DRENNU-312763 format. One record per residue (C-alpha): residue number from 1; residue in one letter; x, y negated, z. Coordinates in pm, 1 decimal, always signed. Example, Ala and Ser with C-alpha at 12.3 -4.5 7.8 and 13.67 -1.06 7.14 Angstrom:
REM DRENNU-312763
PT   nupa   voti         xx         yy         zz
PT      1      A    +1230.0     +450.0     +780.0
PT      2      S    +1367.0     +106.0     +714.0
END
This chain:
REM DRENNU-312763
PT   nupa   voti         xx         yy         zz
PT      1      M    +1533.6    -3353.4     -252.4
PT      2      F    +1381.5    -3027.2     -371.4
PT      3      D    +1008.1    -2999.0     -278.3
PT      4      Y     +975.8    -2649.9     -123.8
PT      5      R     +605.9    -2697.5      -40.5
PT      6      S     +509.4    -2713.1     -399.3
PT      7      A     +778.8    -2486.4     -548.3
PT      8      T     +697.6    -2273.3     -839.8
PT      9      K     +913.4    -1979.9     -988.8
PT     10      D    +1032.8    -2220.3    -1274.2
PT     11      T    +1132.9    -2513.7    -1040.4
PT     12      A    +1298.1    -2271.4     -786.7
PT     13      Q    +1499.0    -2113.8    -1064.4
PT     14      G    +1612.6    -2454.8    -1200.3
PT     15      F    +1703.4    -2570.8     -835.4
PT     16      A    +1881.5    -2257.4     -741.9
PT     17      D    +2085.8    -2255.6    -1061.8
PT     18      S    +2211.6    -2631.6    -1016.6
PT     19      A    +2218.7    -2695.0     -641.8
PT     20      D    +2512.0    -2656.0     -417.3
PT     21      L    +2499.1    -2328.9     -211.6
PT     22      G    +2457.2    -2524.8     +104.4
PT     23      E    +2129.9    -2681.1      -23.8
PT     24      L    +1967.6    -2342.4      -81.0
PT     25      D    +1727.2    -2287.4     +228.4
PT     26      V    +1628.3    -1926.0     +199.8
PT     27      S    +1446.4    -1961.0     +536.1
PT     28      N    +1180.2    -2188.8     +401.6
PT     29      H     +854.8    -2019.2     +436.2
PT     30      F     +688.8    -2184.4     +137.6
PT     31      L     +934.0    -2019.8     -102.9
PT     32      F     +783.5    -1684.7      +31.2
PT     33      Q     +418.9    -1806.3       -5.1
PT     34      Q     +481.0    -1907.1     -363.7
PT     35      D     +683.2    -1590.8     -439.0
PT     36      A     +967.8    -1822.4     -553.6
PT     37      I    +1241.6    -1703.8     -333.9
PT     38      W    +1410.2    -1471.9     -581.4
PT     39      P    +1656.7    -1698.4     -758.3
PT     40      F    +1784.9    -1827.6     -428.8
PT     41      F    +1866.3    -1487.1     -308.2
PT     42      D    +1999.5    -1388.2     -652.4
PT     43      R    +2265.3    -1672.0     -624.2
PT     44      L    +2364.8    -1599.1     -268.6
PT     45      R    +2415.9    -1233.2     -344.4
PT     46      Q    +2628.6    -1305.8     -652.8
PT     47      E    +2827.6    -1589.9     -505.3
PT     48      D    +2826.3    -1563.8     -123.6
PT     49      P    +2651.7    -1255.2      +19.0
PT     50      V    +2760.3    -1359.0     +375.3
PT     51      H    +2663.3    -1720.6     +373.3
PT     52      Y    +2670.5    -1981.8     +657.7
PT     53      H    +2373.3    -2224.2     +678.1
PT     54      S    +2505.0    -2501.5     +903.5
PT     55      D    +2164.3    -2669.0     +939.3
PT     56      S    +1806.8    -2549.4     +916.5
PT     57      R    +1480.1    -2579.4    +1113.0
PT     58      Y    +1597.1    -2266.2    +1288.6
PT     59      G    +1940.1    -2401.9    +1373.3
PT     60      P    +2250.1    -2261.7    +1206.1
PT     61      F    +2275.3    -1905.4    +1089.2
PT     62      W    +2431.7    -1657.3     +864.5
PT     63      S    +2250.7    -1510.2     +569.9
PT     64      V    +2333.7    -1154.7     +488.3
PT     65      T    +2193.4    -1077.9     +142.4
PT     66      S    +2375.6     -785.4      -23.9
PT     67      H    +2270.1     -424.8      +21.5
PT     68      A    +2591.8     -308.5     +145.2
PT     69      A    +2650.8     -598.3     +396.0
PT     70      I    +2309.0     -561.8     +543.7
PT     71      K    +2369.4     -187.9     +611.7
PT     72      E    +2699.8     -283.8     +763.6
PT     73      V    +2562.1     -516.0    +1020.4
PT     74      D    +2249.3     -308.3    +1079.6
PT     75      S    +2444.4       -8.8    +1169.5
PT     76      D    +2676.6     -178.2    +1411.3
PT     77      H    +2477.2     -245.6    +1735.8
PT     78      K    +2799.6     -265.6    +1933.2
PT     79      R    +2905.4     -594.2    +1765.9
PT     80      F    +2561.3     -727.2    +1644.2
PT     81      S    +2297.1     -731.3    +1925.2
PT     82      S    +1920.1     -726.3    +1898.9
PT     83      A    +1894.3     -870.8    +2254.1
PT     84      K    +1853.7    -1225.3    +2159.8
PT     85      G    +1539.6    -1145.4    +1947.9
PT     86      I    +1490.5     -996.4    +1606.0
PT     87      G    +1350.9    -1304.7    +1418.9
PT     88      I    +1517.9    -1613.7    +1287.8
PT     89      L    +1289.5    -1820.3    +1510.8
PT     90      D    +1412.1    -1865.2    +1866.3
PT     91      S    +1113.7    -1812.7    +2063.4
PT     92      P    +1076.8    -1796.2    +2459.2
PT     93      G    +1066.8    -1448.6    +2588.7
PT     94      A    +1224.3    -1303.0    +2266.0
PT     95      E    +1517.5    -1165.6    +2465.4
PT     96      S    +1466.5     -798.6    +2571.6
PT     97      S    +1083.8     -817.4    +2554.6
PT     98      S    +1064.5     -498.9    +2365.9
PT     99      F    +1284.6     -203.7    +2292.6
PT    100      I    +1366.2     -332.1    +1935.4
PT    101      S    +1502.4     -643.7    +2121.7
PT    102      M    +1724.8     -423.4    +2337.4
PT    103      D    +2056.2     -263.2    +2313.2
PT    104      P    +2156.3      +84.5    +2441.3
PT    105      P    +2097.8     +242.5    +2690.1
PT    106      K    +1775.4      +82.6    +2764.2
PT    107      H    +1668.1      +75.4    +2399.0
PT    108      D    +1725.6     +439.8    +2362.9
PT    109      T    +1520.6     +537.2    +2685.3
PT    110      Q    +1216.4     +332.4    +2578.7
PT    111      R    +1215.9     +431.6    +2228.7
PT    112      A    +1243.5     +788.1    +2320.1
PT    113      T     +926.3     +760.2    +2536.0
PT    114      V     +696.0     +665.9    +2245.6
PT    115      S     +877.5     +834.0    +1945.9
PT    116      P     +710.4    +1186.6    +1996.9
PT    117      V     +380.3    +1052.3    +1883.9
PT    118      V     +524.7    +1019.2    +1528.5
PT    119      A     +740.5    +1330.0    +1531.7
PT    120      P     +691.1    +1566.6    +1232.9
PT    121      P     +459.8    +1813.7    +1422.4
PT    122      N     +230.5    +1537.2    +1509.4
PT    123      L     +234.0    +1378.7    +1168.4
PT    124      A     +124.9    +1701.2    +1025.1
PT    125      K     -170.4    +1698.7    +1260.3
PT    126      M     -257.2    +1353.5    +1165.9
PT    127      E     -276.4    +1406.2     +792.5
PT    128      G     -633.0    +1535.4     +800.1
PT    129      L     -756.3    +1235.7    +1013.2
PT    130      I     -583.6     +993.1     +787.6
PT    131      R     -734.8    +1152.6     +479.2
PT    132      S    -1092.6    +1157.0     +625.5
PT    133      R    -1051.6     +795.3     +706.5
PT    134      V     -922.9     +707.5     +350.5
PT    135      I    -1205.9     +893.8     +208.7
PT    136      D    -1466.0     +703.2     +419.3
PT    137      I    -1313.2     +369.5     +323.5
PT    138      L    -1281.1     +437.3      -46.2
PT    139      D    -1632.1     +585.2      -76.3
PT    140      G    -1785.9     +271.7      +82.6
PT    141      L    -1626.8      +28.4     -174.4
PT    142      P    -1830.9     -141.2     -441.7
PT    143      I    -1786.8      -29.5     -806.6
PT    144      G    -1768.0     -301.1    -1073.5
PT    145      E    -1783.6     -609.7     -858.6
PT    146      T    -1506.4     -822.1     -711.7
PT    147      F    -1400.8     -784.9     -356.5
PT    148      N    -1083.6     -860.0     -130.0
PT    149      W     -870.2     -532.6     -132.1
PT    150      V     -662.9     -683.5     +170.8
PT    151      D     -972.2     -686.7     +397.4
PT    152      R    -1178.5     -401.2     +268.8
PT    153      V     -889.6     -142.2     +246.3
PT    154      S     -543.1     -267.7     +365.8
PT    155      I     -648.1     -403.7     +702.0
PT    156      E     -932.3     -158.6     +767.9
PT    157      L     -713.9     +163.6     +725.2
PT    158      T     -421.1      +38.1     +920.1
PT    159      T     -647.0      -91.2    +1192.9
PT    160      R     -826.9     +232.7    +1215.5
PT    161      M     -492.3     +419.7    +1251.2
PT    162      L     -363.2     +166.4    +1528.9
PT    163      A     -660.5     +237.9    +1730.6
PT    164      T     -597.3     +609.2    +1694.1
PT    165      L     -232.8     +573.9    +1795.0
PT    166      F     -325.6     +366.9    +2106.0
PT    167      D     -652.6     +543.9    +2180.0
PT    168      F     -792.5     +198.7    +2169.6
PT    169      P    -1167.6     +143.2    +2179.9
PT    170      F    -1280.7     +187.3    +1821.0
PT    171      E    -1552.8      -84.0    +1829.8
PT    172      D    -1286.0     -331.3    +1920.3
PT    173      R    -1028.9     -243.1    +1661.8
PT    174      K    -1032.7     -576.9    +1477.9
PT    175      L     -867.9     -723.1    +1793.8
PT    176      L     -550.3     -527.4    +1697.1
PT    177      T     -526.9     -704.4    +1352.3
PT    178      R     -608.5    -1039.5    +1514.9
PT    179      W     -322.4    -1001.5    +1768.2
PT    180      S      -86.7     -869.7    +1515.0
PT    181      D     -126.1    -1163.3    +1287.3
PT    182      I     -118.1    -1421.8    +1571.9
PT    183      G     +196.9    -1256.4    +1707.0
PT    184      T     +382.1    -1280.6    +1388.5
PT    185      I     +268.0    -1600.6    +1218.6
PT    186      G      +90.9    -1794.7    +1494.0
PT    187      P     -120.4    -2091.6    +1378.4
PT    188      R      -77.0    -2002.2    +1006.5
PT    189      S     -275.1    -1674.7    +1082.9
PT    190      G     -612.7    -1871.3    +1056.2
PT    191      Y     -726.3    -1749.9    +1402.2
PT    192      I     -592.1    -2023.5    +1601.7
PT    193      S     -450.0    -2376.7    +1552.7
PT    194      T     -152.3    -2433.3    +1787.1
PT    195      W     +116.9    -2226.7    +1943.6
PT    196      D      -31.8    -2287.5    +2289.9
PT    197      E     -340.5    -2106.4    +2166.2
PT    198      A     -122.1    -1828.0    +2019.2
PT    199      G      +18.7    -1787.7    +2395.4
PT    200      A     -336.8    -1784.1    +2532.5
PT    201      E     -421.2    -1505.2    +2287.3
PT    202      M     -119.9    -1294.4    +2373.4
PT    203      Q     -230.7    -1325.4    +2737.6
PT    204      K     -579.1    -1184.9    +2637.3
PT    205      C     -400.4     -902.0    +2456.6
PT    206      L     -188.7     -835.5    +2771.8
PT    207      E     -490.1     -831.3    +2993.2
PT    208      Y     -698.4     -604.0    +2774.1
PT    209      F     -423.1     -349.2    +2744.3
PT    210      Q     -324.6     -372.2    +3126.7
PT    211      K     -686.7     -244.6    +3198.0
PT    212      L     -639.0      +46.5    +2964.1
PT    213      F     -295.6     +111.1    +3102.2
PT    214      Q     -431.9     +138.0    +3439.4
PT    215      Q     -655.3     +417.3    +3343.2
PT    216      R     -386.1     +598.8    +3171.1
PT    217      L     -166.0     +579.7    +3488.6
PT    218      D     -382.6     +843.0    +3652.7
PT    219      P     -179.3    +1158.5    +3642.5
PT    220      S     -486.7    +1358.6    +3568.8
PT    221      H     -535.8    +1156.8    +3246.5
PT    222      E     -456.5    +1376.4    +2944.6
PT    223      G     -355.3    +1233.4    +2606.5
PT    224      F      -76.9    +1184.1    +2361.8
PT    225      D     -141.5     +829.9    +2260.0
PT    226      L     +125.4     +556.3    +2281.9
PT    227      L      -28.1     +398.3    +2603.6
PT    228      T      -34.1     +741.2    +2786.8
PT    229      L     +314.5     +821.3    +2683.9
PT    230      L     +440.8     +479.9    +2832.2
PT    231      A     +220.9     +526.4    +3142.5
PT    232      H     +344.5     +882.3    +3223.2
PT    233      D     +711.9     +824.9    +3185.1
PT    234      T     +905.9     +704.5    +3491.8
PT    235      E    +1131.5     +478.6    +3279.3
PT    236      T     +837.2     +282.2    +3120.8
PT    237      R     +532.7     +293.6    +3364.2
PT    238      D     +645.9       -1.7    +3581.9
PT    239      M     +749.4     -239.4    +3303.7
PT    240      P     +721.9     -605.8    +3391.0
PT    241      P     +423.4     -781.6    +3212.7
PT    242      S     +651.8     -950.1    +2943.9
PT    243      E     +824.1     -629.4    +2866.7
PT    244      F     +499.9     -446.1    +2844.5
PT    245      L     +355.3     -710.3    +2611.6
PT    246      G     +671.0     -708.8    +2398.6
PT    247      N     +652.4     -339.8    +2355.5
PT    248      L     +277.7     -351.6    +2271.8
PT    249      M     +330.1     -615.1    +2014.3
PT    250      L     +618.7     -424.0    +1845.3
PT    251      L     +407.1     -121.8    +1822.1
PT    252      I     +100.3     -314.1    +1691.3
PT    253      V     +294.1     -510.8    +1438.4
PT    254      G     +508.2     -214.7    +1341.4
PT    255      G     +197.7       +2.2    +1290.3
PT    256      N      +24.7     -263.5    +1083.4
PT    257      D     +257.4     -475.3     +872.0
PT    258      T     +449.8     -229.4     +672.5
PT    259      T     +167.9      -16.5     +578.3
PT    260      R     -100.5     -287.7     +534.3
PT    261      N     +109.0     -516.9     +305.6
PT    262      S     +257.0     -213.5     +114.2
PT    263      I     -107.3     -104.3      +39.7
PT    264      S     -183.1     -451.9     -107.2
PT    265      G     +165.9     -483.2     -267.7
PT    266      G     +145.4     -148.0     -440.1
PT    267      V     -190.0     -250.7     -615.3
PT    268      L      -50.0     -573.1     -725.6
PT    269      A     +279.3     -416.5     -853.1
PT    270      L     +110.5     -147.7    -1049.0
PT    271      N     -104.1     -426.0    -1218.2
PT    272      M     +205.9     -628.6    -1288.5
PT    273      F     +366.6     -327.0    -1446.4
PT    274      P      +97.1     -153.8    -1633.6
PT    275      D     +333.4     +101.3    -1796.4
PT    276      Q     +403.4     +234.7    -1452.2
PT    277      Y      +29.7     +264.1    -1371.2
PT    278      Q       -4.6     +466.9    -1693.7
PT    279      K     +296.5     +689.0    -1579.9
PT    280      L     +120.1     +738.3    -1253.8
PT    281      R     -194.7     +847.8    -1415.8
PT    282      Q      -10.8    +1110.0    -1638.6
PT    283      D     +190.3    +1253.5    -1343.9
PT    284      L      +43.2    +1226.4     -988.1
PT    285      S     +332.9    +1430.9     -855.3
PT    286      L     +528.6    +1095.9     -859.8
PT    287      I     +310.0     +951.1     -577.2
PT    288      P     +562.6    +1047.2     -290.6
PT    289      N     +856.2     +864.1     -476.8
PT    290      M     +616.3     +584.6     -585.0
PT    291      V     +536.0     +514.7     -218.5
PT    292      A     +921.4     +465.1     -149.1
PT    293      E     +944.7     +238.4     -440.0
PT    294      I     +642.2      +35.6     -346.3
PT    295      I     +814.0      -20.5       +3.4
PT    296      R    +1132.5     -129.9     -172.8
PT    297      W     +963.9     -361.7     -406.9
PT    298      Q     +732.0     -513.6     -154.0
PT    299      T     +974.0     -525.4     +150.0
PT    300      P     +697.7     -590.4     +406.9
PT    301      L     +924.8     -743.9     +657.6
PT    302      A    +1171.0     -985.0     +500.7
PT    303      H    +1433.4    -1020.1     +746.9
PT    304      M    +1567.9     -893.9    +1086.1
PT    305      R    +1810.4    -1089.6    +1319.2
PT    306      R    +2129.0     -996.4    +1507.2
PT    307      T    +2340.6    -1192.0    +1730.9
PT    308      A    +2713.3    -1159.5    +1734.2
PT    309      L    +2856.7    -1017.3    +2057.5
PT    310      E    +3211.5    -1101.8    +1970.4
PT    311      D    +3413.1    -1280.0    +1693.7
PT    312      V    +3353.0    -1064.1    +1384.6
PT    313      E    +3522.1    -1065.8    +1038.0
PT    314      L    +3261.1     -965.7     +775.1
PT    315      R    +3328.3     -960.3     +409.4
PT    316      G    +3594.8    -1227.6     +449.6
PT    317      K    +3380.8    -1453.9     +659.7
PT    318      S    +3457.9    -1542.1    +1037.7
PT    319      I    +3144.6    -1484.0    +1232.7
PT    320      K    +3177.0    -1634.7    +1594.0
PT    321      K    +3042.7    -1479.5    +1914.3
PT    322      G    +2687.4    -1597.7    +1959.5
PT    323      D    +2621.6    -1667.2    +1603.9
PT    324      K    +2286.1    -1586.5    +1461.0
PT    325      V    +2293.0    -1336.3    +1178.0
PT    326      I    +1986.5    -1281.7     +954.0
PT    327      M    +1980.8     -961.3     +745.7
PT    328      W    +1746.6    -1036.0     +439.2
PT    329      Y    +1606.3     -703.5     +367.8
PT    330      V    +1403.8     -853.8      +94.3
PT    331      S    +1719.5     -949.8      -83.6
PT    332      G    +1912.3     -619.9      -21.8
PT    333      N    +1605.7     -458.5     -184.8
PT    334      R    +1669.4     -653.2     -507.4
PT    335      D    +2045.1     -590.5     -524.9
PT    336      A    +2122.0     -504.8     -885.7
PT    337      S    +2450.8     -339.9     -782.9
PT    338      V    +2232.3      -69.8     -619.6
PT    339      F    +1893.4      -86.1     -807.4
PT    340      E    +1884.8     -106.7    -1168.2
PT    341      D    +1638.6     -366.2    -1299.8
PT    342      P    +1550.7     -445.5     -934.1
PT    343      N    +1268.5     -676.3     -971.4
PT    344      K    +1071.6     -434.9    -1164.2
PT    345      L     +851.1     -147.9    -1007.6
PT    346      I     +977.4     +179.4    -1144.2
PT    347      I     +780.5     +470.1     -967.4
PT    348      D    +1020.5     +733.4    -1072.8
PT    349      R    +1330.1     +546.4     -966.9
PT    350      K    +1594.4     +803.6     -864.5
PT    351      N    +1720.9     +605.0     -568.7
PT    352      A    +1415.6     +434.2     -443.4
PT    353      R    +1471.8     +569.3      -88.9
PT    354      Q    +1799.9     +381.4      -66.0
PT    355      H    +1576.6      +72.7      +17.5
PT    356      V    +1660.2     -122.1     +344.2
PT    357      S    +1297.5     -195.1     +447.5
PT    358      F    +1308.9      +32.1     +737.3
PT    359      G    +1645.5      -74.8     +852.4
PT    360      F    +1941.9     +137.2     +960.1
PT    361      G    +2106.3     +267.4    +1261.1
PT    362      I    +1944.9     +286.7    +1608.8
PT    363      H    +1671.5      +24.7    +1521.8
PT    364      R    +1548.4     +213.6    +1202.4
PT    365      C    +1171.2     +195.3    +1187.5
PT    366      M    +1027.1     +461.5    +1430.7
PT    367      G     +697.7     +487.5    +1227.9
PT    368      N     +842.0     +500.4     +874.5
PT    369      R     +703.7     +855.3     +819.9
PT    370      L     +368.7     +764.4     +926.7
PT    371      A     +361.1     +454.1     +697.2
PT    372      E     +470.3     +677.9     +409.4
PT    373      M     +206.8     +931.6     +475.2
PT    374      Q      -78.3     +676.6     +485.4
PT    375      L      +42.6     +528.2     +154.7
PT    376      R      +80.9     +881.4       -1.5
PT    377      V     -267.6     +988.7     +118.1
PT    378      L     -429.1     +658.6       +9.7
PT    379      W     -283.7     +690.4     -359.6
PT    380      E     -379.6    +1062.7     -383.3
PT    381      E     -744.2     +961.3     -295.3
PT    382      I     -749.0     +657.1     -506.0
PT    383      S     -633.4     +862.5     -807.2
PT    384      K     -913.8    +1112.6     -752.4
PT    385      R    -1169.9     +831.3     -782.4
PT    386      F    -1064.4     +547.2     -982.9
PT    387      H     -903.0     +490.3    -1332.9
PT    388      K     -768.3     +156.6    -1208.4
PT    389      V     -788.6      -79.9     -926.4
PT    390      E     -754.3     -400.0    -1135.6
PT    391      V     -651.0     -726.2     -994.1
PT    392      V     -864.1     -988.5    -1111.7
PT    393      G     -722.0    -1312.8     -955.5
PT    394      Q     -401.4    -1458.9     -807.2
PT    395      P     -305.8    -1304.9     -467.0
PT    396      E     -284.2    -1531.0     -164.1
PT    397      R      +36.9    -1470.4      +23.5
PT    398      V      +90.0    -1528.4     +403.5
PT    399      V     +299.9    -1833.4     +481.0
PT    400      S     +587.2    -1664.5     +655.8
PT    401      N     +963.3    -1585.3     +606.5
PT    402      F     +922.9    -1279.8     +832.4
PT    403      V     +608.9    -1089.7     +715.5
PT    404      R     +580.6    -1054.2     +335.0
PT    405      G     +208.8    -1015.8     +321.2
PT    406      Y     -121.0    -1103.7     +164.0
PT    407      S     -448.5    -1242.3     +279.4
PT    408      Q     -644.2    -1227.1      -44.4
PT    409      L     -605.6     -979.8     -343.4
PT    410      P     -919.4     -981.5     -552.9
PT    411      V     -986.2     -661.1     -740.7
PT    412      I    -1253.4     -465.7     -925.3
PT    413      L    -1264.3      -93.6     -924.7
PT    414      H    -1296.8     +122.6    -1245.1
PT    415      P    -1406.4     +469.1    -1178.6
PT    416      L    -1282.7     +779.7    -1379.5
PT    417      A    -1461.3     +842.6    -1696.5
END
């Protein structure tokens, strides 16, 4: 029996090479924590890119691991539904609790209500605010001493932006990070010990936001934040509590995890591939493309789930109505048939934007341009101040098969000469 808890890259490679395909449990979160998942996905993509796992801790499911097959499923909302939840874990209340867990037409209505906040004209207005906050954070960092980049930069920047998007009390902004982590990884977040406690925290989140929402319901209230948009739209102002909380968590997690973990992952990747760091120093115009490549390489959310609405033939496999289908974005982004030398960060990669991190079709990430803008501005300002953000210890990764994130990334800053 393979010991997933203590897996290393070497032991994972040996097991993946020799085991029967049915023994490869790509859903095991310890493989993600140890960054040892890659040979498992390599073998599935090569031999069985639409693979049925008959037994797992999450029940039976299909693993879709190739870039092309992921796009095919993600683009077909008529046959592959989100309404049973978007994660591999079957959790109470997952069905239709947020617009990402809905099918048209309700999905389209609710998404359209909040999408204007990240429309191009508003993003252009936000850039100055993002830059001022990046500058404030970077100028407050210690030079020449070790600190945790995740806490001081990745979390701080994304939490400030979330508070802005919700017009959330700035002094309480750390609550947003807390609720995001509890909502995605529960007891493994370090904030609480049981799933019951996680439920109690989600209730606190709901109550806090309900008070804010009541204030925004006043027709005289002016604002263009996410809560005000929800409150002033007839389709969303009377959402039941479970749906309101579901949409809140979607927006909180969506505004947090992609940017936060790509900020950390980008620093790590540039240290792992120093030739690319040197390439960046020589040509800062590569930053926008580098941002797309970082998001591909990191893949902040490892998977998304769909449920088959009918019997479907996919790549020669017979998927039955009701089957759980997991699109492993993290695998599609390392598909060598699409990305040459896929495990390496290549900041001038010509097709970096073909990554699947943001999804496809009607559920494509609403805030993708905001995430890219934050990363671009951050690296522009880093490059003005520091010769290198040096990683000086092993990263600590989150124990999750959904969020590919970090809790610790020790670094030292080296200023420009």
